[in-house]
Each structure stands twice: as C-alpha cells, then as structure tokens.
N, C-alpha and C positions, 0 to 999 in steps of 0.2 A: 876453532877450539870449542868443544862442547863438553857438557857435564857428563859425569858418570852415572847420571840418574837412570833408573830403569825405563823401558819403553813406556811412553805416556799412555795411560788408560784413557777411556773416552773423555775428550776435553769438555769441561764444564764452564770454565771461566777464562777470559783473556784480559790482559792488563799490561800497561807499560808503566814501570816505575820511573819517575823523572826526578832529576836533581837529587840523587840519593846520597845521603851521608851514612857511612858505615863507620861506627866507632867500636873497635875490637879491644877487649881487655884480656890479657893472659891471667889465668887463675890456677890455683892449686886444684887438681882434679878432685881431691877428697873434700874440698869445700862445697862442691855442688853435686857430687856423685849421687847422694841419697835423694836429691830433688828430681832425678830423672826416673820416670816410672818404668817398672818392669813391663815388657821384656826388652826395653831399649838399653843399649850400652853406651856409656859416655865415650865420645871420640876424643882422642888426644893426639897431639903432634909434638914430638920431642919431649914427652912426659908433661905436656902443658895442655890444659883445657882452655876454652875460650868462651867468654860471654860477649855478646854483641848487641848493641843498640842500632837499629836501622830506621832512619827517618826519610820519608820521601813523599812525593805527590803522586798518588795513584791516579792514573789518567786513562781515559777511554776504556773504562772497565765495562765488560760485557758479560752477561750471564745467560747461558743457554736456557731457553724457555721463558725468559723474562724480557721479551722484546720491548716492553714499556719502560725499561730502565737502560736505554742505550748510552754508552759513552760517559758514564758518571765519573766525576773527578773529585777527589777529596784527599786530605792529608792522612797519612798512616804511619804508625810508630810501632816497632816490634822489639821485644826483648827475647833473645834466643841463645841457645847453646847448641852444640854439635854432637850428633849421636850416630849409632849404627844399629841396624836391625836386619838380620838374615842376609848379611852381605851388602846391604844398601846403605849409603851415606845419607844422612838427613839432618834436619834442624828441628829441635824441640822448642816450641814456642811457649814461653812463660806467660806472655801477655801480648795482645795486639790492640792498640788504641786507634780507632777509626773515626775520622771527622764526618762520618755519614750516619746519622741517627736512624735511618731506615735500614740500611744494609748490615750494620753491625750485629743487631740481634738475629737477623736472618742467617747470616754466615755462622754465627755462634751455634745456633740450634741445628743447622744442617750439616756442619762439618766437624764440630767439636773443637775447632780452632778457637782459642779464647779471646774472641773479638769483644770489645767493650766500646760503646759509643763515648766519645770524648768531645770536649769543646776545643777543637784543634784549628790552628791557622798556619798557613804557609805564605810567606811574603818574600818578595825580592827586595833586598836592601843593599845599597851601594853596589859592590861587585859580587855579592853573594846572596845568601838566603837566610831567613829566620824561620825556624820551626818551633811552634809552641803547642803543647797539648796539656789540657787540664781535665783529668778524669775525676768526676764527682758523681758517682752513680750508686744507688742502693744495691747492695749485694756484691760490690767489687771494692777492693782497697783503693783509696784515693791516691792519685799520683800526678805530679807535674813534671814536665820535661820542657826545657827552654834552651835552645841552642841557636847560635849564629855561626854559619860555616860557609866555606868557599873552597874551590879547588886551587891548588898551587899550579897554575897554568905555566908559570915560568920556571918551575922546579926541574932540575936535572936529575933529581933523585927518583928513580923508577920504583923504589921500594922493594919489598920482598915479594916478587911476583909469584914464587912457588907457594908462599903462605896465602897470598891473595887468592890464588887458584884453588888451593885446598879448601879454604873457607867457602868460596862461592860454589864449589862443586857438590856441596851437600844439598842435593836437589829435592829429596823427599821431605815433606813437611809433616810433623806429628803434633797433634793437639789433644788435650784431655779435658776440655771444658765439660762440666756435668758428670765427670767421672768415667766417661767412655773414651778410650784411646783410639783415635782414628788417624789415618794417613791420607795425604794427597800427593800425587806425583806432579812435579813442576818441570816443565820443559823450557829451558832458557839457555842461550849461549852465555859463555863467560866473557864479559867485556874486559877491556883494558882499564884498570882503575888508576885514577890520578891521586897522588898524595893530596891531602887536604889540611886546612886549618879549621879549628873550631873553638868557640868559646861556649862552654856548657855552663850556663848560669844556674840552672836547677836540674836535678836528676833524682827523682824519687822512685824510679822504676825498680831498682834493686830491692829497696826496703819493702815496697808494696808486694813484691814477689817472695818475700821472706829470705832474700839472699843478702849476704854481706857485701857491701860495696867494695870493689877492688881498690887497692891502695897504690896502683900504678897509673901512669898516664896511658890513654888508649892509643892504639894504632888507628890513624884516621885516613879514610879513603873516600873518594868521590866518584860518582858515575852519573853522566848526564841523562842517559836513556837506557832502560833495561827491559825489553819486552819479554813476556812470559805467558805460558798457557798452563792451566791447572786441570787435573782430572777430577772425576767424582771421588768423594771421600769413601774409604772402606775401613771396616774394623781391623785393628791390628791383631794378628794371631801370635800366640806365644811361641 
C-alpha cells in the first residue's frame, strides 16, 4: 500500500520516524480555513477537517551533502492540518519542534518548514513512551507538550482504517516559515496503525499557533517504525 504522493523529486533527506504517536482531532473546517495560506485548499473528509499532533523519535536522519551529520537522532513534534494543491494531497505544518538545536534552524531556512529548536526529551517508561517538548525561543511563541502513550497491542479494535489511510496519504509537505510557501515531496509507505492510549498532560501547541483548541477527544494511533525520504524544497506556484 503506497501513498498518492507525486513522484519523488531529487531525494534530499532520509529518516525513520520511530514510536510515533498520532493524535488526530476532528474540527469544523471554518475554524481553520483562514489559517491555510493561498493557494492551498483545506482538505476535508465527510465535511470534517483534521488537526493532528505527531510526536516521534527521528532516527538515522541523513542529509545529502552533509556527510558529517550521519544518522542523527532527536525527538520531533508536529502540528499539522491537511490540504490540497493542484490535485496533490499534502500536510500544512503550523509548527515543528525539533530536539536538535543544530538542524532545526538549518531546516527552517532551507525549506521554509517552520522548524524551531526545543528542549525535547523522549523516554521509555513502563510499557510505553513519554514525549516532552519545551519551546522557549526568541521569535517563536512558547509552547509545551507533554504526553505519555503506548500502543494497544491487545486491542481487537482495528480502528477506522480508511480514515487512517486518508490522513497518512497526504504525502506532500507545505511550510511557510519566513513568509515563503514551499513544498517537499515525501515518499513513504502507509503502515498499519495500532490503536493507542495517551495521557496528554500539557498541550500548548494550538494556542501557540493561534488556533482554538478542539473540544473533543483525539483519535489516537501508534506506529513503531515509519521510514521516509524527502525531496528538495521548491516554491509553491499559485
């Protein structure tokens, strides 16, 4: 099973996301439509838009041309919604918090993806994981996210696999850091997601992005390993 992403442009970056928590909130499309920059269109399913927080350990990250930075590993946290542009499905990133203070500004300036360095930790706890990110940087809204989560390995509930697939198949990534809208193509297979449990003790990501926090419980999913490759970023045409 593969994504409906366009053919990958020249690969720039490789990475495997490990022990991924996906927390998806259904929201009224009108509550976020104006936050999606032109010429992107908000993607909806059954008249519902989605906001997602994705937390994971970025592992074995490699960047073409930077051979002195092989296999870096750090926690990463994303706040995103789902969009379309010229027939391609994608994700618009409101924020990306990275626990690598060297790569975060490099990625932000080279790709327009809104990377910000954060003091982030990823820990193994009991039979699950704890992810905490504290963003305290000049020029970026402060935000803390703290969650403990685990897969429901004994669950017989396969969840809504069609919705899982729809959310995961938005393979193109859009970012507008610095006012320049650019896109990257992401090549990745769509894995089988496990239902998950999560205790989210703090989540200031929505407020930091100027979004109203959803008033519903999130759909929780887990993935142990998700390899991917990313293209060179290109400006987005109207």
